[in-house]
N, C-alpha and C positions, 0 to 999 in steps of 0.2 A: 422288428415292428416299432414304430415311434410311439412313445408314451402319449396318451391322450388326456389322462386325468391324474391328479396327484396320487391316487391309489396305485398307479403304475410305477411310482418312483420310490426308491429306498432313501430314507433320510439318513445321512451320514454325518459323523462328527470327527472323522479322522482322515488323514491323507488329503486334507482340503487344499493345501498349498500346491500339491502336484496336480490335483483336479483343476484348480483355477488356471495354472500355467498352461495345461493342455487345452483348456477351453478357450483361453485368450488366443492361443495359436490358431485354433480352428475358426474363430470368428473374426479375427483381425483386431483384437483388443477390446472386445465387447463382452459383457456378461448378460446372458439371457435370464430374465426374471419371470416368475409366475404371478398371477393376480393375487392381491392381498385385500380381502374384503373385511370391513369393520362395521359392526352394528352399533346403534345408539338407542338405549331403552327409552329415552325421553323425547324422541323425534319421530316424524313420519316421513318415510322415504319418498323421494321424488320420482323414482323409476326411470331415470335417464342415463344410468351408468352401464347399460348393456348387460345387466345381470338378469337372468331368466326370472320372470315374475313368480314362478313356483318356488324359487330359492330366496325370496326376499327375507324370509324368516328362517334361514338355514341354521342359525345358531340356536333356534328355539324362540317361541313367542315371548318367553319371559326375558330374553336378552334384548328384545327389540328388533326392528327391521334394519337391514343393511342399507345404509345411505352414504357410505364412504368406500372408496377404493384408494389405498395408499401406494405411493410409488417410491422406489429406492429407499425403503424405510429400514432403519436400524433402531427404531424407536417403538417400544411397546405401548399399547393403548393403556389409558388409565381407567378403563371400564371396570365397574364392579362385577365380580364373578367371571372375569375374562378367561379364555383359554390361555395356556402358558405362552404360546407364540403369537398371540393376537397382535396384529400391527406390523409384524416383522416380514420383510420381503425375503423370498427364497430364490437362490440361483439354481437353474436347471442345467445339468450337464449329463447328457445321455439319459440313462435311467436312474440317475441319482440327483439328490437335491441337498442343499445346506443353506443356512441363512446368509444373507448378505452381510450381516453383522459378523458372523464367523469368518467369512471370506476376508473382510477388511481387517479383522483382528489378526488373522494369520499372515496376510500379504501386505497390509499397511500401505506404504508409499507406492508400491507397485500398482495399486488400484486408484487411490485418491490423491497421490502426489506427496512429495516430501513436506511441503509447507503445511498442509492440513494435518498430516500424520504427526508432525513434530509438535504442533500446537494443541491438537484435540485428541489424538490417538483414536479417532473414530470419524465416521461420516456424521457431522453434527446437525444436519438438516434433513427434511423430507418434504414430500408434497402429496396431495390427495385430490380426488374428486369429492366434493362435498355437495350432496344432492338431496334437497328436501322439498316436500309438497308445499309447505308454507314457511312463515318466518320462524326463527328460533329466538330464544330469550336474549335480551340485552345483557351482554356479558363482557368481561375483560380477561386478558391473559396477564399473569403476573410478570413483573420485571425479574431480571436475574437475581437482584438482591432480595426481593420478596420471596421468590420461589426457593431460594437457598435456605430460608427459614424452615422449610419442610423437606429439605434434602432433594429438591427438584431444580430444574432449569427454567428460566423465563422463556417467553415466546412472543417475539414479533412475528407477524404473518402478512401474507399478501393474497390478492385475489385476481383472477382473470376469468372472464366468462366466455368459454369457447363456443362458437356458433354450432359446432357439430353436436354438442350435448345440450343445446337449448332450443330445440324445435318448438317447445312450448315453455312459457314463463312460469307455469303453475300458479299458485294462489296469490302470491304477494311479492312481485319482483321489485321490491324497494328495501333498502337497508337503512335503519336508524343508526346514526353514528354520533358519538359524543353528546354534548348538551348544547342547547341554545345559549349564545352569549347572554350574560346577565343572570343565568341560573345560580342560585346560592347553595352553599354547602348544607344549610339547614333544610332546604327543600329536598335534597337527596337523602339526607339523614331521616327525614320523615317517611320517605318511601320505604326505607329499610325497616324502620320501626313499625310500619303498618303491614308487615309481611303477612300476618295471619288474619287480617281484617277484610280480605278480598283483594281485588286487583290493586296493586300498589301504586300505579300511576306513573311509573318512572319514564314511560315513553312520552308522557305529557311534557317532559322537560327536554326532549330530544328532537332531532330533525331527521326526516327520512329523505333519502336520495334515490331517485329512480335509477335502477341498474340498466346499463346499456351493454348489449352483447358486443363482444370484441374489445372491451375496455377492462380496467381493473383498478385496484386500490392497494396502497401500502399502509398497514396499520401497526402503529407502535404498541408495545405493552402498555397496560394501564389505561387504555382508551376503550370506553364502552362502545359496543357495536351489536346490532341485532340483525344478522344476515338474512336477506330476503330469499326468495324461492328460485333464483336462477341456479343452475348447476355450475359450481365454481371449481376452478383449478387453483390450488392453494399452496404455493411454496412457503415454507415456514421453518422456524427453528425446531430442532428435534426434541419436542416436549409436548405433553398433553395436559398442561395445567390450565385452569380457568376458574372463574367465579361468576355465577349467574346472578345478576342483580334484578331480574324481572321475575315475579312470582307466579304469573298466570299468562299463558300464551294460547290463544285460540280456545280458551276454556279448559286447557290442561294445566294442572298444578305443576309448578317447578319446586321441588323440595328444598328446604333450607340447606340441606346437606350439600347440594350442588352450588350453593353460594360460598360455602366456607371450606370446601373439600381440600383446597390447597393453601389454607391459612393455618397458623399454629393452633393447636387444640385449645389452648387457654384463651384464645381470642375469638372463639366461635360464637360467643354471645356479646362481643364487644362492638357495638354499632359504630362507634367512633373509629376504631381500628379498621373496620370494614370499609367505611367511606373513605378513609385516608389511603386506601390501596389505589385509589384513582389518581391519575396525574391531572390535577385540576386545570392547569394552563392549557394542556393539549386538548382536553375535553371541551373547553369553552372557546377554543380558538375561532375567532371570527372569520379567518381565512382557511377553514378546515379543508374545503375541497381543493383549493389551490395547493395545499401542502400534502395531500394524500392521494389525489386522483391520478390515474395513469391511462394514457392511450398509447398504442403501439408506435414505436419509432424504428425506422429502418436501421438495421445493423449492416447488412450486406445484401446487394442485389446484383444478379448476373443473368446470363441467358438461361431461362427456364427455371429460375429459383428466386426466392425472396426470403431473407432471414430477418426477423423483426424482434426487437426488445419488447417484451410484454410485461415484465416485472423488473423494475430498476429503482435506484434511489437508495438513500441511507437512513438509518434510524439513529439519531443522536451521533451523527458523524461516522457511523460504521456500516459497511455493506454486509449484511447478514446473508443475503441470497440474491440471486437474479434469475431471470428466465427468458427464454426466447421461443418463438414460434417459427419453424422452418416449413415452407411450402415448396415442393418440387413439382413442376408441371408434368403432365403425362409424357412419358418417353424420355424425359430429361434426366441428366445426371449432375450432381453438385458435389464438390469437394469442400467440406466445411472444416475450418480449423478453429479451435477454441483454446483458451489459456488454462482451462481447468477441467476436471472431471465433471460429468453430468449424468442425470437420470432422465430417461426418455420414455414418453408414452405416445403411441401413434393414435391419432384421433380421426384419420381418414386415409383411405387408399391402401396400396400394396407396393412392395418393392424390396429393396435390399439396403442394408447398412453394412459396408464392407462385405463380409462373407455371411452375414446373418440375414435370414429371410424375415420380411416384415409383412404383416397382414392385419388390418384393422377388423376385428370381429363385428358381426352384426348382433350377436347374442351369445352370452356365455353362461354355462351352468356353474354352480358354486365351486365345484372341484375341477373344472376343465382347465387345461393349460392353454396358453395363447401365444401369439407371435407378435404382440404389440408393445412389449415393454422390455427395455434393456438399459444397461448401465455402461457409459463410455469411460474407460480409464483415462487418467490424465495424459499418459503417454500417447494413447490413440488419438485423443482430442488435439494434442499439439502437432502430431504428425498429419492430421487431417483425416476425417471420416468421409468415405465415398457413399453418398446416398443416391440410389437409382430408383426412379419410378418406373415400374414394369407395366402399369396400366396404360391403355390407349385412350382412356376417356376421363379418368378421375385424378385429381391432384393427390399427392402424398403429403400429408400434413402431420407434423410432430411437435410436441411441446417438450422442452427440456429445461431443467433447472440446475443451478450451480451452487456450490458451497460459498462460504464467506470469503470476501475479498478476492474472488476468482476473476473478477472483471473490472479492473481499475479504470478502464475506459468507458464503462457503462454510463449512460446519460443520467442526469439528475432529475428529480421530480419536477414536472413542468416543461420538460424538454419537448413534448409533443406540440407545444404552442409555437415553436420556432420554425 
């Protein structure tokens, strides 16, 4: 009998290398993953990530609602009071499971390739669905240098708004980003100084961009952004650092602790230090949209399929991650070759990837297994993965993201204009 829920699986921590080898043989170089759900205590879930509404508070009301699903993650959440494995993806092999982090630790280059293994000794990125009813606080993610001060890693990130998860826009499909050109440091400092006096007015200094389904953004560390209410696919660096610079959102308080959680303890009351965490030039860039906005660019197109770049570009000259959207038409087959390993989520349809069955769920319970998420090893990617759409009526659509410097031929920001 096939396991249906995580309770049907035994969690193992030994013999993983042999289990991975056998699984890769059975699937044609792919690792089947189970859903990874993440709550946030300070946000209101948007209810578009196919989790059963009865399970929105599966971690308990005190932990907050589940508004995220993480993909191909070897990164733990930074949630206060989190479960020990929260945020980590699990590989499912028969009736057994183990974390993707353990699999990569044991098998290294056999999964992610020699270049990534030699440089990072881990899968250094992850992606998620980020799904909220309304906007979230104006916040930033620390740079590598800033995060290192508290023993963490920095976080550039990116956005793509998949149509399949945005049948409704929810309450505020606009995102504030950066500051209006001409904003002064003293104005921002005053907002932080006024934290306990009521709404601190930091959005008065910013500009909101209307979010467009099927497009995206690339966001550097140290840039303020207040994501709107579209459900977002977010390839990003493997870190959960942030600082919230807005103190009140839709009438809900944002505690000071979420502003300073990833800053050195002796700087928690140092307003000048807090303001100087922001990259000023990038935040007041008069060409902000031109330097960060993304629209899909064709990567490859053939009979019955279309592969598009949805996340591309570099941050300070370095390619941290990239992502593609593959559509295979009903009854069609496509053989896709990539230059690096990737993590895949199916957002529409059914079919096969090599020898692995794919089926996009309509609704999932918190502990149910699925057939919509998998990891492509570098060897399988380079050999070419065969994607087959077994539906007679519906396209098979998948999103996949890659690790750093995996796609040297990826387009630059702004390429969609050409």
